[in-house]
N, C-alpha and C positions, 0 to 999 in steps of 0.2 A: 100884376099879381095873378097867379094861377089859383083858382078856387075849384076844388074837386066837386063833381056832381053829387057825391054823397058826403054830407057834412061830417066833419071829424071833431071829436071832443077830447078833453083831457082824460076823461074816464076811459075812452077808447085807447089812448096812448098807453095808459097804465096797464090795461088788459093785454095789449100787444106785447109789451116787454115782460110782463109776468108769465104769459102763456108761452112765449118763445124763448124763455130764459135758457133752457138747456140747449136749444138750437144755436143761439147766438154764441154761447161760450164754447160749444164743441166745434163750431165751424170757424169762428174767428178769434175767440178768446175774450178776455175781460176788458180790453180796450174796444169799446163799441163805436169805432170810428174808422175812417179810411186810413190806408197806408199812404205814405208819401215817398215816391221813388225819385230820388235825385238823379241817379245814373241808370236806373232800370235793372241793375244787377243785384239790388238788395233782396234779402229774404223778406217774406211777409212780416216777420217779427221786427226786423231792422227798419222796414218801411213804416210800421206802426209807431215805433219809437221815434222815427224821424219827424212824424207829424207832431208828437208831443214836444220834441225839441224846438220845432218851428214856433209853436204856441209859447213855449217858455221864452224864446228869444224876443218875441213880440211883446210879451208882458213886462220885460225888463225888471225882473224880481230882485228884491233885496231881502236878506235874512230878517226875520221878525215881522214881515208884513202880513196883514190879514187879507186872505184871498177867497173869493167866492167862485165855486164851480157850479154854473147854472145848467142843470140837467146832467148830473155827474155820472150817471150810469152806475157801473160797479166801482167807481171812484179810483180806478187804476191810475188815471192821469193825476188826480189829486194826491194819491199816495206817492207817486214818483216825484212830484214837485215838492211835497213836504219833506221827503227824505233828502233830495238833492240840494234844495235851496233854503231849507230852514224856515219855511213859511208855514203859517197856520191856515188850513183850507177848510172851509165849510161848503159841503156839497149838498145839492138838493136834487132829488129824483122823485118821480111819480110812482115808481115801481117798488113795491115791497120786496119782491124777489131780488132785485138788484141791491137794495139797501141791506138785506140780510147778508149777502155775499160780502159787500163792502165793510159792514160792521164786524163780521167775523174775522176779517184781515187784521183789524185792530192796529192800524198804523198810527203811531204817535203824531199828533198835530192835525189829524183829519177827523172831522165830525160830519156824519151823513144824516140828513133829515129826509123823511118821506113827506114831501110838501110840494104844492103847486107854486111855481115861481110867480105866477100872476097873483097869488095870495100868500106871499111868503112869510109875512110877520117879522121880517128882519128889521133891525134898528137902522134909522137914517145914518148915513155917512159912517158906516161900520167897517168898510173895506177899502184897502188901498188899490186892489186889483180885482177884476172879475173876468171870467171867460166862459164862453159857450162853444162847445165843440159839437156841432151837428144836433143841437137841441132847439134852436130858435125856430126851426121848421115846424116843430110840434106845438108851437104856441098859438092858441086860438086868437089872441089879440097881440099882434106884433108891436104895435105902438106902445102898449102897456109893457111889453117885454123890455123895450128900451127905457121907458119911464122908470121902471123898477130898478134897472141897472144904474141909471143916473142917480136915483134916490139913495141907494145903499152905498154908493162910492163917495169917498172923500174928495174935496176939491183937489184937482191935479191927478185924480185917479185915472186908471186906464182900463178899457174894455176891449177884449179880443174876441172876435166872433168868426168861427169857421162855419160856412153855410152852404147848403145846396141851393142853387139859384136857377131861376128861369134864364135861359139864354137870350141873346138879343134877337128879337124878331123871329121867334119860332113859327113855323107854318101852322096852319089850322090842323093839318094831319098830325103834326108832332104834339100839339096841345091835346088833341082828342085821344090819340092812341099811346102817347108816352107820358106827358107831364101830368095830366089829370089822373090817369090810372096810378101813376107812381105816388101821387098824393093820397089817393084812397087806400091803396095797398100798404103804404108805409105809415098811414095814420098822420098825415100832414094836413092840418086845416087850411094851409095855403103855402104857396111857394113864391117868394118874392124875387125880383130881379136885383141886380146891383144898384140900379137907380132907386128902386123902392127902399132898399136898406139905407142907402145914403140919405134919402129924404126923411126916413123915420128917425135916424140918429140925429139929424140936424134939428128936427122938430122937437126933440126932447132936450136939446141943449148941448149935445156932444159936438166936439170938433173932430172931423175925420183926419187922422194922422197918417193913414196908410191903407193901401189896398193891393192885393196880389191875387191874380187868377192862377190857380194851380191845378186846373182841370186835367191837363195832360199828365201831371205827376201822380194823380190819385186814381185814375180810372181803371188801372190794373186790378184794383181791389175786388171788383165785382166778378171778373172772370175767375179769379181764384176762389171766391165764395161759391160760385156756381159749380165749379169743378169739385170742390170739397163736399158740397151738398150732394151731388150725384154719387160720389163715392160713399158717403155716409149712408145714403139710402140703401145701399147694398149691404153694408157691414154693420149698421147700427139699428137694431130692431126698435128701440125706443124712439129714435129720431124718425124712423120710417112711419111708426104709428102716429106720431105727432103730425107729420106732414100729410098723411093719407086720411086721417080721421075727420069725418064731417063735424065732429064736436069741437075741433080746433078752429075757433072763429078767426084766427089771424093767419091761417094757412095760405090765404090769397097773396101774402107777401112773396111767396115763392115765384109768382108770376112777374114780380117786379125785378128780379135779378136780370133776366135778359133785357128788359126795358131799360134798366139803369145802364147796362153796358152800351146799348144802342144810343141812349140819350146823351151820355157823356162823350161818346165818339163822334156823334153828329153835331154836337154843339147846342142841341136843344136844351141841355142842362149844363150848368157851369158849377164850379166849386171855387168859392172866394174866401179870402182871409182878410178881414177888416180889423183895423186898429183905431179905436176912438179914445179921446181924452175928455175928461170932464173939465169944463172951463172953471 
């Protein structure tokens, strides 16, 4: 498990997404997650949608099911699943800015709460399915992340997690100059490995039903983000002020874009999709 030198908190995660709300939406859109390139020829929007479809397939949804989106962001994925599959989705986010955008969309079947997953107040065994797309990384206590997912799922329920992961045996240089800074700049309290996640899931009672490494398929995301950011810095005065102002406490995330490109290409960081079932 990679632990950054600067401790990260849930309050810091909320500040990060509130403060960079405009930047995230203008550079990448309301799906705050990687794209998934099956062929490499997809547009960014098509790749973003492809990752949603991948999660949808792994969830094996049926109409009428209750689904929990853990760290829902702008709830774009939740809205898509509710509309396409006839499920009811409850999403949780730490960011008031994200919740405001999600709630303004007013998608039938989607409820968005500003709430910490680790203190979520949800009812035991309330959901048939749950998923986390790039939010487990932000959890201060990853064992509790899994324990809460297990608690709110019904017997036979399924959990799908897309996660940034520590690669196998990263060098000391990669840990010091790539992974630890990525954690600090991205407000990740820790970054686990595949083995860490599998052990945490098992410790809370889940049965691992599947795993897929899609690092090669998602890594194009960050080159596109960096290119768009550089273009926006020229044409968008508001985004330029946000990036350049010393008052922007989250602006160090800009430094993580080249690190993320390098980390995913070198294998120091991986991207995994897990499927767990509640016994």
